[in-house]
Steps between C-alpha positions, in 0.01 A plus 500: 500500500336553163226701667753720680676564169175604335411733788832673430419519129156644569640751750768622260242524223258705707753746645509820301239408239347847521774659289392774264545526125675765292289611204603717212248761389473707185710805428218727619516366855648819641215705353243253632656510842497881506142509374392262777669703772379842386163434338355153558580413861344829622174393332504167682583686820203731447240238410623164637728536803213569737401132471822342372788624710700313768273418796196613296580260217152375416499148362873481572574736208756763600549737205712737707792254496556562128752780476653451156476311172706207631263434788204502261642256246591260780129466571386483139211263577369731770517802271305319232220485757543873571460573129185290476336659806576849373379416149175346623448789743483266798768702674477740665167352619169677472465769762871580507670794332541419131780601260402690189487303178832652393661404832362147484629455146840635601527246784399213272725609215805529724443159660456334161816662365691402814405133468565513126850630565615176660742313276456143616736377228801626693439268795273198478404358836325163540442582866619351822415140580588325823515121531139400446353255750223273373168610643247249630323442168831470314632252756189282472506501121873434483495191725195381304692518173820369657357189666139473381351557847152644553557622855550874562749536785553867419153573637641459850775758444463855639294724273688674219488879507376704206766737372533746213225445247295333773611142429632234735786407266687824571856403588546798733223383733571127492691495826640183657415488872665225709174307536491457123812281506324263739202496264730421207642198683150373579389563143797312356411193708135526399583530130733200498248296698217586258701449181458170317826295499528519120508881527790485748692205359464596136787269406420160656767283659590214265719204577757605241523852642630559849290695749771763515482560126121508512505754782726722289263477204196584713666802654626610159137496388350686798754767592504697171121495487463620860766770464371600156850498349796265438681387816877520529695188602623635833145609586365156406762335720357663814166330451645168394714505815179486706400184317838336555509596867152354557589167338837485679320540834267210425215674324332363189545619145153655516580680826814649349330631186213647701735680739683656206166606352387645831815713507417603145150612603631722779786639293494872421553399137155340506320743732630811326505598135862605486638679195866566422622855552785526253786733588491836332325832493252414227179304495520165326253259337379207706636163400250257352446310826421822685268605219325162515449543873363855469267384225368195684439682828328784311253279310488181710616602849721194480829357378595469130386179336718266293443687175611832650801332665600331176487827307696675774770231498545560127489881543200514268231645727611862461465486122198726428300255287552214744420717801177614337401141422565400861281780636216380277553140613509594865184710483318207338619260771265423791768626739425855380204480739754619759543822301129570529489415870816677611498801269134569419380367836723741691464792258119489519495403868277204418703272729336680794177315422658202677630700795358834615216586257198339666135614464263460793362152436203571721393774263626317191443125561521434127871589513631145537857376492441355155361831372803680647731254324325564167533876553868453576546299181313734264765778468788252510359281223410815305859628529659165416276461194587853390873427513480153344303613194679836479181698552475876544588631846219753454262207560593532865311831498213381286413175327202323347579171675597356837552163674238354733385165633147389585490663845657829392279531191192454717634757747541751216156422358650367176373217278551151640853362491559140606785372715751619757772592250511858374398537137535788256166661420397797286346802672216715375490703821751783451517556876674167566795484262855544631629530854233747610224243452666220697353402837836437661601862441173619656553287809855612569399867457206478740453483875339192659151654503506756221666624186757778518521755217816625668673160500389429146619836372825463691556153350449627144732796554775294663493162330354578156623852426799519732397844627445448873326763709681631809420332834209650698575770759499389867168676566321361196233319704305193395175378349238245615573130465178437304287673236193582713344843464588719797364842598310505173820462298593214269850360526603691188367824645695443819814434295445817297462695824825346623689581179386863511754564777794693351757262649323202339386640168822475298528124545131412494442701183732255324385176665129534562372560146658173389350315795157654442509370142532145636221526760267275300719212618437402860766383749511151346475604136129458431322755283253719686268784404414600856668540836219435744210703367719754323597478133873454448667827407790391277576843358847645522676820396873565486659835576557535125123518455466156340175333613386137477242258638567137586782257426467495121540877468774507765698249296476725194648784704783278630571373149590858423781459753634179349848649463519550876370146553761353263773706665402369843471139381839523330665630816329237714600209279856625455542536878366146547731361230807669648414419860563858609334839510554724199732800518548813290753324276227257395302778330655438152422128521138568593464748215655262248279211611191722474601620154545146368178394670303773323638383165363153577150615599562451873517122472562311824776276367673806358527655846659185640734474201615862518572467872711190437688687226552808718842620612448459877358149457804378307779689678668532837731756658871427526651442843692831482192705413511702822866580456412629155233729645727623777774587253284747306 
């Protein structure tokens, strides 16, 4: 019955969530609109529509659909990309008809003015948020903290889909198929069977206290923790009724309490992170219990602990100084390991080392399971250390240290390190520091038998800079599975021949130079000076004319794009924290976070703190939001 009620809640929440948003623009909007129609759109039509119109929308970008100022500002994030590509002369691509400098500047200037005309102060939107089902990792961590169990029943649940932002905690993609309810029932039994009695019966039965009273006290302890909020009396009565019915029918006190707890574990109030939609046409701040839940699932992928709950009960958590102190405490806690695994692991794609990224072990017998595990740990430990000590996020691009154990240090050709645990070591080799020198990154951006400059360049563009290249055309063709010289051509020469095709050049000219700069690292992250008998050619040149050789020089070039890196990282982390993809109305929040971050020298803790302080993190739409939109 409870489940049926929640299905209704979820259904009513989901229906109609795609409502638009009315924005007020500056007084010059009419002029901007007229300028777009008469002067700017014709330029896009002349230089861009051939590749970005309707069924010819390359990379899924259809510029022809923008007919007026309103349509442009409703895709503000997309138009920021348009501005960047025009400014960096990446679009139109080489070989295509190019606008004059005056035309290019006119297109950029109009787009900048259009985005600058948006008055986000007239309507603040924290974004839509459906009832948020716990994903597998969150379920495992929550039952661990609830009952102290070490089992991971969530691992048997159907895989969670990756939604906006690319994370598996996106509420829109966390569907609830019928088979999942069966899994929840099995998991509830497994959790209660694995839990130690003192974790279930927190209040022991004493001779002076009746079993009935003790049952009440135990349920009063568990239910608010599991539901992550206070429990109303009539709601409590439903669970206590299960206890009474069990005992009345001849069951034991223990049987009755466990049945009530099983019902608790399959309740929508446990399985979903449900927030109150207050009546009204305005967004409203979260209450302290909802804020505690958002905070704990952001940084711990688990339920709030006793300190968070206590502060929430006293309505103290939302006080700025206390909230800041809690973020610091939570980042220092060992449970923040989940933040590294579930945010950084998914952002960087490093989790694929344990699934699909697998070198050919016949060719690379030294790639053992233990070496793989160390490679998996290196970026995660690096990220967690960065956040805990409030280091500079720029260290992700370049650093003079890393974390290795004995096996990984030997693999890298570094001085001897003893033990299986990863240890922080200083680096003299400027090629190794930061993400680009980590073996795990090299493995997941290679094929089983060879490196791939294309995959490596694509990974840097997508995950590090947030500037993905369009997908390859259907007739792009392929390349050999290994690096052997064929027809007198090295692998690089064959790739350069491939990328000379007009239909391939625009994408490969962005990806390949980056990948070439990393060619000194083989498919399992070892340094190499030769490929077969040929010297490694690690030179690269961007369309801008910038040239470099090897990882160290490539990193210097990418450090020049640190603003784009910080922008991408900010968007990624905000999307993860909110559990949804970002929309155009999130642009002001991203800009504000970036501005504050720059003032604090791009410190890792500062990024987390500014996201927690952000408007969308601390607010929720009112239940009449759509009626408000429809009325305007």
